[in-house]
C-alpha positions as CSV (number, residue, x, y, z in Angstrom):
1,X,-43.3,12.8,13.2
2,X,-42.3,16.3,12.9
3,X,-44.3,19.7,13.4
4,X,-43.5,21.9,11.2
5,X,-44.8,26.0,11.9
6,X,-44.2,29.2,10.2
7,X,-44.1,32.5,12.2
8,X,-44.2,36.1,12.0
9,X,-41.8,38.2,13.9
10,X,-42.4,38.4,17.7
11,X,-44.5,35.5,17.6
12,X,-44.9,33.3,20.5
13,X,-45.3,29.4,20.5
14,X,-45.6,27.5,24.2
15,X,-43.7,24.4,23.9
16,X,-44.5,22.7,27.3
17,X,-43.7,24.7,30.0
18,X,-41.7,27.0,27.6
19,X,-42.0,29.9,25.7
20,X,-40.3,30.4,22.3
21,X,-40.4,33.6,20.7
22,X,-39.2,34.6,17.3
23,X,-36.5,37.2,17.5
24,X,-35.9,38.3,13.9
25,X,-37.3,40.8,12.0
26,X,-38.4,38.1,9.4
27,X,-40.8,34.9,9.2
28,X,-39.4,32.0,10.4
29,X,-39.7,28.4,10.0
30,X,-39.2,25.9,12.9
31,X,-39.3,22.5,12.7
32,X,-40.1,20.6,16.0
33,X,-39.3,16.6,16.6
34,X,-40.5,14.7,19.5
35,X,-44.0,14.7,21.7
36,X,-43.5,17.5,23.6
37,X,-46.7,19.3,23.6
38,X,-47.2,22.4,21.3
39,X,-50.0,25.6,21.4
40,X,-49.6,28.8,19.4
41,X,-49.7,32.2,20.8
42,X,-53.5,33.2,18.8
43,X,-54.7,30.0,20.2
44,X,-53.7,30.2,23.3
45,X,-55.7,31.3,26.6
46,X,-54.0,33.4,29.3
47,X,-55.3,33.3,33.0
48,X,-56.7,37.1,32.8
49,X,-58.3,35.9,29.5
50,X,-60.7,33.1,30.8
51,X,-63.2,35.7,32.1
52,X,-66.5,32.6,30.9
53,X,-66.8,29.6,32.1
54,X,-65.7,28.3,28.4
55,X,-62.5,30.6,28.6
56,X,-62.2,28.8,32.0
57,X,-62.5,25.6,30.9
58,X,-60.3,26.0,27.9
59,X,-57.6,27.5,30.1
60,X,-57.5,24.7,32.0
61,X,-57.6,21.9,29.7
62,X,-54.7,23.7,27.6
63,X,-52.8,24.3,31.1
64,X,-53.3,20.5,31.6
65,X,-51.8,19.9,27.9
66,X,-48.5,22.1,28.0
67,X,-47.6,20.9,32.2
68,X,-49.5,18.1,32.9
69,X,-47.3,17.8,36.1
70,X,-48.4,21.3,37.4
71,X,-52.1,21.2,36.5
72,X,-54.5,18.5,37.2
73,X,-57.2,16.5,35.5
74,X,-59.7,17.1,38.4
75,X,-59.1,20.7,38.3
76,X,-60.2,20.4,34.6
77,X,-63.1,18.7,36.2
78,X,-63.9,21.3,38.8
79,X,-64.3,23.8,36.0
80,X,-66.6,21.6,33.9
81,X,-68.9,20.9,37.1
82,X,-69.1,24.2,38.1
83,X,-71.1,25.4,35.5
84,X,-74.4,24.1,33.4
85,X,-72.9,24.7,29.8
86,X,-75.3,25.2,26.7
87,X,-73.3,23.6,24.2
88,X,-73.6,20.4,26.4
89,X,-73.1,18.0,23.3
90,X,-69.8,19.5,22.5
91,X,-68.9,20.3,25.7
92,X,-69.5,16.6,27.1
93,X,-67.6,15.6,24.4
94,X,-64.6,17.7,25.0
95,X,-64.4,16.2,28.5
96,X,-64.7,12.7,27.3
97,X,-61.4,13.3,25.0
98,X,-60.1,15.0,28.2
99,X,-61.0,11.6,30.3
100,X,-59.0,9.8,27.5
101,X,-55.5,11.7,27.6
102,X,-56.7,13.0,24.2
103,X,-56.2,16.4,25.5
104,X,-54.9,18.5,22.1
105,X,-58.5,16.9,20.9
106,X,-60.5,18.2,23.1
107,X,-58.8,21.6,22.7
108,X,-59.8,21.5,19.4
109,X,-63.4,20.8,20.0
110,X,-63.7,23.5,22.8
111,X,-62.1,25.8,20.1
112,X,-64.8,25.2,17.6
113,X,-67.0,26.1,20.4
114,X,-65.5,29.2,21.0
115,X,-66.1,30.1,17.4
116,X,-69.9,29.4,17.6
117,X,-70.0,31.1,20.9
118,X,-68.5,34.3,19.3
119,X,-71.1,34.4,16.3
């Protein structure tokens, strides 16, 4: 199954351990065939942005999703176990998905929690 992404000029997409940047002055459409993990720049949490436990957890899950050989599941659970969570049902659901290897689904659950906390 192909993934079609429309990107603005200068926008980045994280594909595995690589970063794809749109170099044209116009919008671009890319189509990705295969199973490489993909995260758009506006959804990606950088290490320096991970200033709360939830953002740290999101960053750890994203990094394991993108580069599993460099970031372990144990680092995700270390972040998870080091904090008492307010939104524990959603966080527990995300961690269950991590343990099942459903990292992209876990990222989506954590993204929803981030939206709730932002309100």
